[in-house]
Biopython code that builds the backbone (N, CA, C, O; Angstrom):
import numpy as np
from Bio.PDB.StructureBuilder import StructureBuilder

atoms = [
    (1, "MET", "N", (-51.900, -7.112, -2.122)),
    (1, "MET", "CA", (-51.408, -6.328, -3.097)),
    (1, "MET", "C", (-51.479, -6.773, -4.570)),
    (1, "MET", "O", (-51.219, -7.964, -4.741)),
    (2, "ALA", "N", (-51.739, -6.154, -5.514)),
    (2, "ALA", "CA", (-51.903, -6.675, -6.840)),
    (2, "ALA", "C", (-50.380, -6.196, -7.749)),
    (2, "ALA", "O", (-49.639, -5.234, -7.546)),
    (3, "GLY", "N", (-50.311, -7.083, -8.595)),
    (3, "GLY", "CA", (-49.073, -7.074, -9.329)),
    (3, "GLY", "C", (-47.761, -7.315, -8.530)),
    (3, "GLY", "O", (-47.822, -7.700, -7.362)),
    (4, "ASN", "N", (-46.433, -7.063, -9.228)),
    (4, "ASN", "CA", (-45.351, -7.422, -8.750)),
    (4, "ASN", "C", (-44.770, -6.565, -7.795)),
    (4, "ASN", "O", (-44.213, -5.556, -8.229)),
    (5, "PRO", "N", (-44.790, -6.778, -6.494)),
    (5, "PRO", "CA", (-44.141, -6.013, -5.123)),
    (5, "PRO", "C", (-43.081, -5.335, -5.603)),
    (5, "PRO", "O", (-42.919, -4.122, -5.466)),
    (6, "ALA", "N", (-42.173, -6.256, -6.298)),
    (6, "ALA", "CA", (-41.028, -5.571, -6.646)),
    (6, "ALA", "C", (-40.677, -4.572, -7.280)),
    (6, "ALA", "O", (-39.598, -3.982, -7.215)),
    (7, "ALA", "N", (-42.005, -4.242, -8.220)),
    (7, "ALA", "CA", (-42.216, -3.196, -9.171)),
    (7, "ALA", "C", (-42.527, -1.776, -8.415)),
    (7, "ALA", "O", (-42.427, -0.769, -9.116)),
    (8, "ILE", "N", (-42.879, -1.621, -7.099)),
    (8, "ILE", "CA", (-43.123, -0.558, -6.342)),
    (8, "ILE", "C", (-42.193, 0.111, -6.057)),
    (8, "ILE", "O", (-41.253, -0.359, -5.415)),
    (9, "ASP", "N", (-42.235, 1.550, -6.524)),
    (9, "ASP", "CA", (-41.295, 2.644, -5.989)),
    (9, "ASP", "C", (-41.175, 2.924, -4.419)),
    (9, "ASP", "O", (-42.139, 3.213, -3.711)),
    (10, "ASN", "N", (-40.113, 2.823, -4.062)),
    (10, "ASN", "CA", (-39.854, 3.192, -2.560)),
    (10, "ASN", "C", (-38.757, 4.248, -2.361)),
    (10, "ASN", "O", (-38.071, 4.329, -1.342)),
    (11, "SER", "N", (-38.661, 5.024, -3.397)),
    (11, "SER", "CA", (-37.625, 5.990, -3.405)),
    (11, "SER", "C", (-37.715, 6.849, -2.195)),
    (11, "SER", "O", (-36.664, 7.253, -1.697)),
    (12, "ASP", "N", (-39.311, 7.300, -1.462)),
    (12, "ASP", "CA", (-39.163, 8.127, -0.452)),
    (12, "ASP", "C", (-39.057, 7.109, 1.014)),
    (12, "ASP", "O", (-39.060, 7.580, 2.151)),
    (13, "GLY", "N", (-38.975, 5.820, 0.732)),
    (13, "GLY", "CA", (-38.758, 5.095, 1.879)),
    (13, "GLY", "C", (-39.797, 4.700, 2.995)),
    (13, "GLY", "O", (-39.521, 4.133, 4.052)),
    (14, "ARG", "N", (-41.140, 5.137, 2.533)),
    (14, "ARG", "CA", (-42.274, 4.723, 3.450)),
    (14, "ARG", "C", (-42.708, 3.274, 3.414)),
    (14, "ARG", "O", (-43.252, 2.815, 4.418)),
    (15, "ARG", "N", (-42.517, 2.502, 2.337)),
    (15, "ARG", "CA", (-42.708, 1.352, 2.559)),
    (15, "ARG", "C", (-41.753, 0.250, 3.104)),
    (15, "ARG", "O", (-40.547, 0.229, 2.858)),
    (16, "THR", "N", (-42.347, -0.572, 3.794)),
    (16, "THR", "CA", (-41.543, -1.626, 4.812)),
    (16, "THR", "C", (-42.214, -2.972, 4.246)),
    (16, "THR", "O", (-43.349, -3.057, 3.776)),
    (17, "VAL", "N", (-41.143, -4.149, 4.410)),
    (17, "VAL", "CA", (-41.726, -5.543, 4.298)),
    (17, "VAL", "C", (-41.393, -6.046, 5.525)),
    (17, "VAL", "O", (-40.656, -5.408, 6.276)),
    (18, "MET", "N", (-41.927, -7.303, 5.875)),
    (18, "MET", "CA", (-41.512, -8.260, 7.150)),
    (18, "MET", "C", (-40.904, -9.355, 6.213)),
    (18, "MET", "O", (-41.473, -9.795, 5.214)),
    (19, "VAL", "N", (-39.430, -9.811, 6.758)),
    (19, "VAL", "CA", (-38.859, -10.905, 6.300)),
    (19, "VAL", "C", (-38.612, -11.640, 7.401)),
    (19, "VAL", "O", (-37.720, -11.189, 8.119)),
    (20, "ARG", "N", (-39.195, -12.754, 7.791)),
    (20, "ARG", "CA", (-38.878, -13.452, 8.981)),
    (20, "ARG", "C", (-38.924, -12.947, 10.145)),
    (20, "ARG", "O", (-38.094, -13.261, 10.997)),
    (21, "GLY", "N", (-40.034, -11.963, 10.406)),
    (21, "GLY", "CA", (-39.918, -11.340, 11.499)),
    (21, "GLY", "C", (-39.271, -10.086, 11.744)),
    (21, "GLY", "O", (-39.232, -9.621, 12.883)),
    (22, "THR", "N", (-38.782, -9.533, 10.805)),
    (22, "THR", "CA", (-37.780, -8.213, 10.852)),
    (22, "THR", "C", (-38.479, -7.403, 9.747)),
    (22, "THR", "O", (-38.810, -7.745, 8.612)),
    (23, "GLU", "N", (-38.605, -6.275, 10.373)),
    (23, "GLU", "CA", (-39.223, -5.102, 9.408)),
    (23, "GLU", "C", (-37.821, -4.635, 8.660)),
    (23, "GLU", "O", (-36.735, -4.484, 9.220)),
    (24, "ILE", "N", (-38.132, -4.431, 7.166)),
    (24, "ILE", "CA", (-37.422, -4.075, 6.343)),
    (24, "ILE", "C", (-37.843, -2.766, 5.824)),
    (24, "ILE", "O", (-39.036, -2.560, 5.603)),
    (25, "ARG", "N", (-36.751, -1.666, 5.569)),
    (25, "ARG", "CA", (-37.278, -0.597, 4.749)),
    (25, "ARG", "C", (-36.441, -0.752, 3.142)),
    (25, "ARG", "O", (-35.434, -0.057, 3.010)),
    (26, "PRO", "N", (-36.791, -1.500, 2.153)),
    (26, "PRO", "CA", (-35.934, -1.585, 0.881)),
    (26, "PRO", "C", (-35.469, -0.474, 0.431)),
    (26, "PRO", "O", (-36.162, 0.531, 0.587)),
    (27, "TYR", "N", (-34.484, -0.396, -0.083)),
    (27, "TYR", "CA", (-33.684, 0.736, -0.857)),
    (27, "TYR", "C", (-34.402, 0.588, -2.320)),
    (27, "TYR", "O", (-34.591, -0.540, -2.777)),
    (28, "ASN", "N", (-34.704, 1.478, -2.869)),
    (28, "ASN", "CA", (-35.222, 1.438, -4.262)),
    (28, "ASN", "C", (-34.376, 0.983, -5.645)),
    (28, "ASN", "O", (-33.880, 1.737, -6.483)),
    (29, "LEU", "N", (-34.369, -0.414, -5.619)),
    (29, "LEU", "CA", (-33.546, -0.969, -6.774)),
    (29, "LEU", "C", (-34.396, -1.790, -7.586)),
    (29, "LEU", "O", (-33.901, -2.852, -7.964)),
    (30, "THR", "N", (-35.656, -1.508, -7.959)),
    (30, "THR", "CA", (-36.720, -2.296, -8.492)),
    (30, "THR", "C", (-36.445, -2.351, -9.934)),
    (30, "THR", "O", (-36.990, -3.309, -10.482)),
    (31, "HIS", "N", (-35.752, -1.589, -10.701)),
    (31, "HIS", "CA", (-35.396, -1.800, -12.232)),
    (31, "HIS", "C", (-33.958, -2.043, -12.401)),
    (31, "HIS", "O", (-33.567, -2.219, -13.555)),
    (32, "GLY", "N", (-33.060, -2.085, -11.391)),
    (32, "GLY", "CA", (-31.626, -2.109, -11.643)),
    (32, "GLY", "C", (-31.177, -0.640, -11.330)),
    (32, "GLY", "O", (-31.796, 0.350, -10.941)),
    (33, "ALA", "N", (-29.861, -0.877, -11.648)),
    (33, "ALA", "CA", (-29.259, 0.594, -11.699)),
    (33, "ALA", "C", (-27.652, 0.755, -12.283)),
    (33, "ALA", "O", (-26.859, -0.179, -12.160)),
    (34, "ASN", "N", (-27.353, 1.763, -12.787)),
    (34, "ASN", "CA", (-25.800, 1.746, -13.309)),
    (34, "ASN", "C", (-25.333, 2.754, -12.078)),
    (34, "ASN", "O", (-25.967, 3.797, -11.920)),
    (35, "ILE", "N", (-24.642, 2.556, -11.539)),
    (35, "ILE", "CA", (-23.965, 3.437, -10.597)),
    (35, "ILE", "C", (-22.310, 4.087, -10.899)),
    (35, "ILE", "O", (-21.368, 3.298, -10.839)),
    (36, "PRO", "N", (-22.103, 5.305, -11.165)),
    (36, "PRO", "CA", (-20.811, 5.907, -11.643)),
    (36, "PRO", "C", (-20.153, 5.694, -10.250)),
    (36, "PRO", "O", (-20.655, 6.056, -9.186)),
    (37, "LEU", "N", (-18.846, 4.996, -10.413)),
    (37, "LEU", "CA", (-17.974, 4.850, -9.455)),
    (37, "LEU", "C", (-16.580, 5.471, -9.654)),
    (37, "LEU", "O", (-15.765, 5.706, -8.761)),
    (38, "GLU", "N", (-16.446, 5.689, -10.923)),
    (38, "GLU", "CA", (-14.958, 6.277, -11.023)),
    (38, "GLU", "C", (-14.049, 5.496, -10.466)),
    (38, "GLU", "O", (-13.006, 6.147, -10.533)),
    (39, "GLY", "N", (-13.806, 4.370, -9.900)),
    (39, "GLY", "CA", (-12.727, 3.570, -9.437)),
    (39, "GLY", "C", (-12.509, 4.399, -8.023)),
    (39, "GLY", "O", (-11.315, 4.464, -7.730)),
    (40, "ARG", "N", (-13.177, 4.889, -7.310)),
    (40, "ARG", "CA", (-13.138, 5.770, -6.125)),
    (40, "ARG", "C", (-13.765, 4.663, -4.866)),
    (40, "ARG", "O", (-13.815, 4.989, -3.680)),
    (41, "TYR", "N", (-14.093, 3.682, -5.253)),
    (41, "TYR", "CA", (-14.873, 2.788, -4.140)),
    (41, "TYR", "C", (-14.134, 1.568, -4.105)),
    (41, "TYR", "O", (-13.557, 1.173, -5.118)),
    (42, "SER", "N", (-14.092, 0.833, -2.852)),
    (42, "SER", "CA", (-13.330, -0.429, -2.686)),
    (42, "SER", "C", (-14.315, -1.909, -2.445)),
    (42, "SER", "O", (-14.124, -3.095, -2.713)),
    (43, "ARG", "N", (-15.583, -1.047, -1.720)),
    (43, "ARG", "CA", (-16.395, -2.509, -1.362)),
    (43, "ARG", "C", (-17.875, -1.976, -1.358)),
    (43, "ARG", "O", (-18.251, -0.942, -0.805)),
    (44, "ILE", "N", (-18.709, -2.928, -2.124)),
    (44, "ILE", "CA", (-20.152, -2.595, -2.052)),
    (44, "ILE", "C", (-20.600, -3.770, -0.964)),
    (44, "ILE", "O", (-20.148, -4.911, -1.057)),
    (45, "THR", "N", (-21.510, -3.386, 0.052)),
    (45, "THR", "CA", (-22.114, -4.277, 0.932)),
    (45, "THR", "C", (-23.382, -4.020, 0.852)),
    (45, "THR", "O", (-23.749, -2.981, 0.303)),
    (46, "GLY", "N", (-24.402, -5.030, 1.453)),
    (46, "GLY", "CA", (-25.751, -4.914, 1.655)),
    (46, "GLY", "C", (-26.344, -6.146, 1.942)),
    (46, "GLY", "O", (-25.721, -7.144, 2.305)),
    (47, "THR", "N", (-27.687, -6.061, 1.757)),
    (47, "THR", "CA", (-28.477, -7.314, 2.239)),
    (47, "THR", "C", (-29.498, -7.422, 1.265)),
    (47, "THR", "O", (-30.069, -6.464, 0.744)),
    (48, "LEU", "N", (-29.764, -8.920, 0.976)),
    (48, "LEU", "CA", (-30.753, -9.234, 0.021)),
    (48, "LEU", "C", (-32.110, -9.823, 0.637)),
    (48, "LEU", "O", (-31.931, -10.389, 1.716)),
    (49, "ALA", "N", (-33.138, -9.808, 0.273)),
    (49, "ALA", "CA", (-34.162, -10.474, 0.756)),
    (49, "ALA", "C", (-35.437, -10.370, -0.269)),
    (49, "ALA", "O", (-35.745, -9.339, -0.866)),
    (50, "ALA", "N", (-36.168, -11.710, -0.370)),
    (50, "ALA", "CA", (-37.157, -11.856, -1.228)),
    (50, "ALA", "C", (-38.382, -11.031, -0.521)),
    (50, "ALA", "O", (-38.496, -10.881, 0.695)),
    (51, "THR", "N", (-39.195, -10.571, -1.430)),
    (51, "THR", "CA", (-40.260, -9.484, -0.936)),
    (51, "THR", "C", (-41.779, -10.495, -1.206)),
    (51, "THR", "O", (-42.051, -11.259, -2.133)),
    (52, "ALA", "N", (-42.413, -10.185, -0.216)),
    (52, "ALA", "CA", (-43.914, -10.703, -0.464)),
    (52, "ALA", "C", (-43.964, -12.441, -0.883)),
    (52, "ALA", "O", (-44.738, -12.924, -1.710)),
    (53, "GLY", "N", (-42.942, -13.199, -0.089)),
    (53, "GLY", "CA", (-42.995, -14.550, -0.739)),
    (53, "GLY", "C", (-42.557, -15.097, -1.858)),
    (53, "GLY", "O", (-42.922, -16.202, -2.259)),
    (54, "PHE", "N", (-41.592, -14.217, -2.540)),
    (54, "PHE", "CA", (-41.177, -14.497, -3.903)),
    (54, "PHE", "C", (-39.711, -15.192, -3.622)),
    (54, "PHE", "O", (-39.089, -15.251, -2.561)),
    (55, "SER", "N", (-39.416, -15.621, -4.725)),
    (55, "SER", "CA", (-37.794, -16.033, -4.628)),
    (55, "SER", "C", (-37.220, -15.220, -5.772)),
    (55, "SER", "O", (-37.947, -14.704, -6.621)),
    (56, "GLY", "N", (-35.908, -15.121, -5.776)),
    (56, "GLY", "CA", (-35.268, -14.257, -6.760)),
    (56, "GLY", "C", (-33.805, -14.197, -6.670)),
    (56, "GLY", "O", (-33.189, -15.042, -6.020)),
    (57, "HIS", "N", (-33.191, -13.197, -7.316)),
    (57, "HIS", "CA", (-31.883, -13.097, -7.420)),
    (57, "HIS", "C", (-31.318, -11.921, -7.870)),
    (57, "HIS", "O", (-31.979, -11.237, -8.652)),
    (58, "VAL", "N", (-30.096, -11.515, -7.487)),
    (58, "VAL", "CA", (-29.470, -9.904, -7.906)),
    (58, "VAL", "C", (-28.245, -10.378, -8.670)),
    (58, "VAL", "O", (-27.636, -11.415, -8.409)),
    (59, "ARG", "N", (-27.998, -9.684, -9.455)),
    (59, "ARG", "CA", (-26.527, -9.627, -10.272)),
    (59, "ARG", "C", (-25.953, -8.466, -9.812)),
    (59, "ARG", "O", (-26.611, -7.454, -9.570)),
    (60, "ILE", "N", (-24.754, -8.556, -9.677)),
    (60, "ILE", "CA", (-23.912, -7.290, -9.586)),
    (60, "ILE", "C", (-22.819, -7.542, -10.772)),
    (60, "ILE", "O", (-22.302, -8.634, -11.006)),
    (61, "PHE", "N", (-22.573, -6.377, -11.449)),
    (61, "PHE", "CA", (-21.616, -6.352, -12.419)),
    (61, "PHE", "C", (-20.658, -5.201, -12.356)),
    (61, "PHE", "O", (-21.053, -4.040, -12.249)),
    (62, "GLY", "N", (-19.445, -5.524, -12.423)),
    (62, "GLY", "CA", (-18.366, -4.241, -12.191)),
    (62, "GLY", "C", (-17.665, -3.979, -13.642)),
    (62, "GLY", "O", (-16.818, -4.786, -14.026)),
    (63, "ASP", "N", (-18.043, -2.755, -14.522)),
    (63, "ASP", "CA", (-17.486, -2.837, -15.786)),
    (63, "ASP", "C", (-17.775, -4.045, -16.638)),
    (63, "ASP", "O", (-16.886, -4.610, -17.275)),
    (64, "ASP", "N", (-19.045, -4.435, -16.639)),
    (64, "ASP", "CA", (-19.499, -5.367, -17.446)),
    (64, "ASP", "C", (-19.057, -6.693, -17.082)),
    (64, "ASP", "O", (-19.327, -7.633, -17.830)),
    (65, "ILE", "N", (-18.388, -6.876, -15.984)),
    (65, "ILE", "CA", (-17.803, -8.416, -15.462)),
    (65, "ILE", "C", (-18.628, -8.600, -14.355)),
    (65, "ILE", "O", (-18.703, -7.823, -13.403)),
    (66, "LEU", "N", (-19.361, -9.834, -14.518)),
    (66, "LEU", "CA", (-20.159, -10.340, -13.282)),
    (66, "LEU", "C", (-19.170, -10.744, -12.201)),
    (66, "LEU", "O", (-18.259, -11.572, -12.192)),
    (67, "LEU", "N", (-19.710, -9.763, -11.154)),
    (67, "LEU", "CA", (-18.739, -9.776, -9.622)),
    (67, "LEU", "C", (-19.689, -10.848, -8.671)),
    (67, "LEU", "O", (-19.129, -11.580, -7.854)),
    (68, "GLY", "N", (-21.110, -10.870, -8.848)),
    (68, "GLY", "CA", (-21.726, -11.804, -7.800)),
    (68, "GLY", "C", (-23.038, -12.251, -8.460)),
    (68, "GLY", "O", (-23.535, -11.431, -9.231)),
    (69, "ASP", "N", (-23.615, -13.295, -8.304)),
    (69, "ASP", "CA", (-25.178, -13.742, -8.611)),
    (69, "ASP", "C", (-25.631, -14.300, -7.137)),
    (69, "ASP", "O", (-25.275, -15.348, -6.599)),
    (70, "PHE", "N", (-26.208, -13.648, -6.817)),
    (70, "PHE", "CA", (-27.036, -14.176, -5.507)),
    (70, "PHE", "C", (-28.599, -14.632, -5.568)),
    (70, "PHE", "O", (-29.485, -13.963, -6.098)),
    (71, "ARG", "N", (-28.750, -15.702, -5.025)),
    (71, "ARG", "CA", (-30.019, -16.265, -5.193)),
    (71, "ARG", "C", (-30.394, -16.502, -3.779)),
    (71, "ARG", "O", (-29.618, -16.865, -2.895)),
    (72, "TYR", "N", (-32.042, -16.190, -3.614)),
    (72, "TYR", "CA", (-32.410, -16.546, -2.479)),
    (72, "TYR", "C", (-33.928, -16.871, -2.482)),
    (72, "TYR", "O", (-34.680, -16.355, -3.309)),
    (73, "GLU", "N", (-34.384, -17.794, -1.474)),
    (73, "GLU", "CA", (-35.675, -18.090, -1.367)),
    (73, "GLU", "C", (-36.697, -17.483, -0.738)),
    (73, "GLU", "O", (-36.304, -16.890, 0.267)),
    (74, "ALA", "N", (-37.892, -17.393, -0.937)),
    (74, "ALA", "CA", (-38.941, -16.863, -0.130)),
    (74, "ALA", "C", (-38.874, -16.931, 1.474)),
    (74, "ALA", "O", (-39.152, -15.967, 2.187)),
    (75, "ASN", "N", (-38.489, -18.131, 1.934)),
    (75, "ASN", "CA", (-38.142, -18.175, 3.386)),
    (75, "ASN", "C", (-36.928, -18.119, 3.801)),
    (75, "ASN", "O", (-36.615, -18.513, 4.924)),
    (76, "ASP", "N", (-36.100, -17.631, 2.965)),
    (76, "ASP", "CA", (-34.466, -17.521, 3.773)),
    (76, "ASP", "C", (-34.601, -16.152, 4.496)),
    (76, "ASP", "O", (-35.293, -15.156, 4.286)),
    (77, "TYR", "N", (-33.580, -16.521, 5.520)),
    (77, "TYR", "CA", (-33.316, -14.980, 6.102)),
    (77, "TYR", "C", (-32.705, -14.161, 5.158)),
    (77, "TYR", "O", (-32.328, -14.690, 4.112)),
    (78, "PRO", "N", (-32.542, -13.004, 5.325)),
    (78, "PRO", "CA", (-31.710, -11.997, 4.704)),
    (78, "PRO", "C", (-30.357, -12.341, 4.389)),
    (78, "PRO", "O", (-29.584, -12.718, 5.271)),
    (79, "LEU", "N", (-30.049, -12.244, 3.287)),
    (79, "LEU", "CA", (-28.550, -12.540, 2.842)),
    (79, "LEU", "C", (-27.450, -11.461, 2.747)),
    (79, "LEU", "O", (-27.560, -10.665, 1.814)),
    (80, "GLU", "N", (-26.506, -11.342, 3.506)),
    (80, "GLU", "CA", (-25.622, -10.120, 3.649)),
    (80, "GLU", "C", (-24.636, -10.412, 2.625)),
    (80, "GLU", "O", (-24.268, -11.572, 2.438)),
    (81, "ILE", "N", (-24.180, -9.431, 1.944)),
    (81, "ILE", "CA", (-23.370, -9.702, 0.833)),
    (81, "ILE", "C", (-22.209, -8.730, 0.916)),
    (81, "ILE", "O", (-22.504, -7.613, 1.341)),
    (82, "SER", "N", (-20.922, -8.952, 0.585)),
    (82, "SER", "CA", (-19.940, -8.235, 0.229)),
    (82, "SER", "C", (-18.977, -8.266, -0.704)),
    (82, "SER", "O", (-18.429, -9.367, -0.737)),
    (83, "LEU", "N", (-18.578, -7.532, -1.434)),
    (83, "LEU", "CA", (-17.981, -7.635, -2.951)),
    (83, "LEU", "C", (-16.750, -6.542, -2.910)),
    (83, "LEU", "O", (-16.952, -5.391, -2.522)),
    (84, "GLY", "N", (-15.720, -6.908, -3.255)),
    (84, "GLY", "CA", (-14.473, -5.840, -3.581)),
    (84, "GLY", "C", (-14.871, -5.365, -4.862)),
    (84, "GLY", "O", (-15.381, -6.102, -5.706)),
    (85, "ILE", "N", (-14.612, -3.928, -5.058)),
    (85, "ILE", "CA", (-15.121, -3.284, -6.285)),
    (85, "ILE", "C", (-13.927, -2.170, -6.730)),
    (85, "ILE", "O", (-14.076, -1.223, -7.503)),
    (86, "VAL", "N", (-12.796, -2.535, -6.068)),
    (86, "VAL", "CA", (-11.658, -1.648, -6.321)),
    (86, "VAL", "C", (-11.562, -1.568, -7.946)),
    (86, "VAL", "O", (-11.764, -2.560, -8.647)),
    (87, "GLY", "N", (-11.256, -0.378, -8.435)),
    (87, "GLY", "CA", (-10.939, -0.084, -9.779)),
    (87, "GLY", "C", (-12.255, 0.013, -10.684)),
    (87, "GLY", "O", (-12.336, 0.602, -11.762)),
    (88, "VAL", "N", (-13.090, -0.566, -10.138)),
    (88, "VAL", "CA", (-14.318, -0.511, -11.175)),
    (88, "VAL", "C", (-15.079, 1.106, -11.411)),
    (88, "VAL", "O", (-15.340, 1.890, -10.499)),
    (89, "ASN", "N", (-15.289, 1.287, -12.626)),
    (89, "ASN", "CA", (-15.907, 2.582, -13.069)),
    (89, "ASN", "C", (-17.330, 2.588, -13.109)),
    (89, "ASN", "O", (-17.897, 3.659, -12.890)),
    (90, "THR", "N", (-18.026, 1.526, -13.364)),
    (90, "THR", "CA", (-19.509, 1.602, -13.526)),
    (90, "THR", "C", (-20.012, 0.158, -12.798)),
    (90, "THR", "O", (-19.644, -0.935, -13.229)),
    (91, "LEU", "N", (-20.964, 0.326, -11.557)),
    (91, "LEU", "CA", (-21.533, -0.764, -11.176)),
    (91, "LEU", "C", (-22.907, -0.880, -11.713)),
    (91, "LEU", "O", (-23.750, -0.018, -11.963)),
    (92, "ARG", "N", (-22.912, -2.186, -11.827)),
    (92, "ARG", "CA", (-24.388, -2.306, -12.402)),
    (92, "ARG", "C", (-25.106, -3.476, -11.527)),
    (92, "ARG", "O", (-24.574, -4.568, -11.328)),
    (93, "ILE", "N", (-26.345, -3.115, -11.048)),
    (93, "ILE", "CA", (-26.843, -3.998, -10.405)),
    (93, "ILE", "C", (-28.244, -4.212, -10.837)),
    (93, "ILE", "O", (-29.053, -3.289, -10.933)),
    (94, "VAL", "N", (-28.565, -5.711, -11.149)),
    (94, "VAL", "CA", (-29.632, -6.120, -11.885)),
    (94, "VAL", "C", (-30.534, -7.135, -11.004)),
    (94, "VAL", "O", (-30.193, -8.288, -10.744)),
    (95, "PRO", "N", (-31.671, -6.559, -10.610)),
    (95, "PRO", "CA", (-32.206, -7.558, -9.572)),
    (95, "PRO", "C", (-33.525, -8.282, -10.546)),
    (95, "PRO", "O", (-34.191, -7.893, -11.505)),
    (96, "GLY", "N", (-33.476, -9.460, -9.763)),
    (96, "GLY", "CA", (-34.727, -10.111, -10.138)),
    (96, "GLY", "C", (-36.032, -9.844, -9.437)),
    (96, "GLY", "O", (-36.228, -8.710, -9.002)),
    (97, "VAL", "N", (-36.913, -10.751, -9.292)),
    (97, "VAL", "CA", (-37.803, -10.284, -8.257)),
    (97, "VAL", "C", (-37.113, -10.507, -6.801)),
    (97, "VAL", "O", (-36.354, -11.394, -6.409)),
    (98, "GLY", "N", (-37.789, -9.100, -5.991)),
    (98, "GLY", "CA", (-36.939, -8.978, -4.787)),
    (98, "GLY", "C", (-36.383, -7.668, -4.752)),
    (98, "GLY", "O", (-36.464, -6.906, -5.715)),
    (99, "MET", "N", (-35.801, -7.365, -3.638)),
    (99, "MET", "CA", (-35.030, -6.113, -3.602)),
    (99, "MET", "C", (-33.936, -6.081, -2.749)),
    (99, "MET", "O", (-33.873, -6.787, -1.743)),
    (100, "PHE", "N", (-32.895, -5.146, -3.163)),
    (100, "PHE", "CA", (-31.602, -5.059, -2.124)),
    (100, "PHE", "C", (-32.071, -4.301, -1.181)),
    (100, "PHE", "O", (-33.160, -3.811, -1.480)),
    (101, "TYR", "N", (-31.581, -3.948, 0.073)),
    (101, "TYR", "CA", (-31.862, -2.853, 0.898)),
    (101, "TYR", "C", (-30.432, -2.714, 1.605)),
    (101, "TYR", "O", (-29.644, -3.653, 1.717)),
    (102, "ASN", "N", (-30.167, -1.181, 2.146)),
    (102, "ASN", "CA", (-29.372, -1.054, 3.085)),
    (102, "ASN", "C", (-27.858, -1.079, 2.330)),
    (102, "ASN", "O", (-26.874, -1.595, 2.859)),
    (103, "ILE", "N", (-27.846, -0.494, 1.128)),
    (103, "ILE", "CA", (-26.622, -0.539, 0.314)),
    (103, "ILE", "C", (-25.542, 0.302, 0.900)),
    (103, "ILE", "O", (-25.848, 1.462, 1.179)),
    (104, "GLU", "N", (-24.227, -0.134, 1.149)),
    (104, "GLU", "CA", (-23.386, 0.857, 1.473)),
    (104, "GLU", "C", (-22.325, 0.628, 0.223)),
    (104, "GLU", "O", (-22.259, -0.404, -0.444)),
    (105, "LEU", "N", (-21.429, 1.923, 0.031)),
    (105, "LEU", "CA", (-20.267, 1.428, -0.669)),
    (105, "LEU", "C", (-19.312, 2.273, -0.134)),
    (105, "LEU", "O", (-19.545, 3.470, 0.036)),
    (106, "ASP", "N", (-17.977, 1.617, 0.222)),
    (106, "ASP", "CA", (-16.876, 2.273, 0.976)),
    (106, "ASP", "C", (-15.927, 3.028, -0.281)),
    (106, "ASP", "O", (-15.418, 2.628, -1.328)),
    (107, "ARG", "N", (-15.975, 3.947, 0.228)),
    (107, "ARG", "CA", (-15.196, 4.997, -0.844)),
    (107, "ARG", "C", (-13.770, 5.498, -0.524)),
    (107, "ARG", "O", (-13.537, 6.046, 0.553)),
    (108, "PHE", "N", (-12.831, 5.311, -1.447)),
    (108, "PHE", "CA", (-11.434, 5.498, -1.021)),
    (108, "PHE", "C", (-11.383, 7.470, -0.729)),
    (108, "PHE", "O", (-11.768, 8.303, -1.549)),
    (109, "ASP", "N", (-10.961, 7.681, 0.268)),
    (109, "ASP", "CA", (-10.544, 9.364, 0.381)),
    (109, "ASP", "C", (-9.422, 9.423, 0.763)),
    (109, "ASP", "O", (-8.883, 10.518, 0.928)),
]
sb = StructureBuilder()
sb.init_structure("model")
sb.init_model(0)
sb.init_chain("A")
sb.init_seg("    ")
for serial, (resi, resn, name, xyz) in enumerate(atoms, 1):
    if name == "N":
        sb.init_residue(resn, " ", resi, " ")
    sb.init_atom(name, np.array(xyz, "f"), 0.0, 1.0, " ", f" {name:<3s}", serial, name[0])
structure = sb.get_structure()
């Protein structure tokens, strides 16, 4: 595969990758995202994994405050993350090489 695999659009969910023997269908966060939360959510959970043998990192900001900086290597097992986001109005996710997948946001109802 030519180019940066992290730059491939997967918004339709057709692309999968293998990470240490586990098939993963990455969520499309190849260029980052600004997610309006309006203070209605309590936690973000998800999984990080390097794609196509790359190492990388993902930074997560809540209202421009760094909440987490997660780094992983090409041969690492997928990394489960969980961050409190109570009171956050805008969540910003900035990926390096690699992808987030299976993102969940817990909403106050």
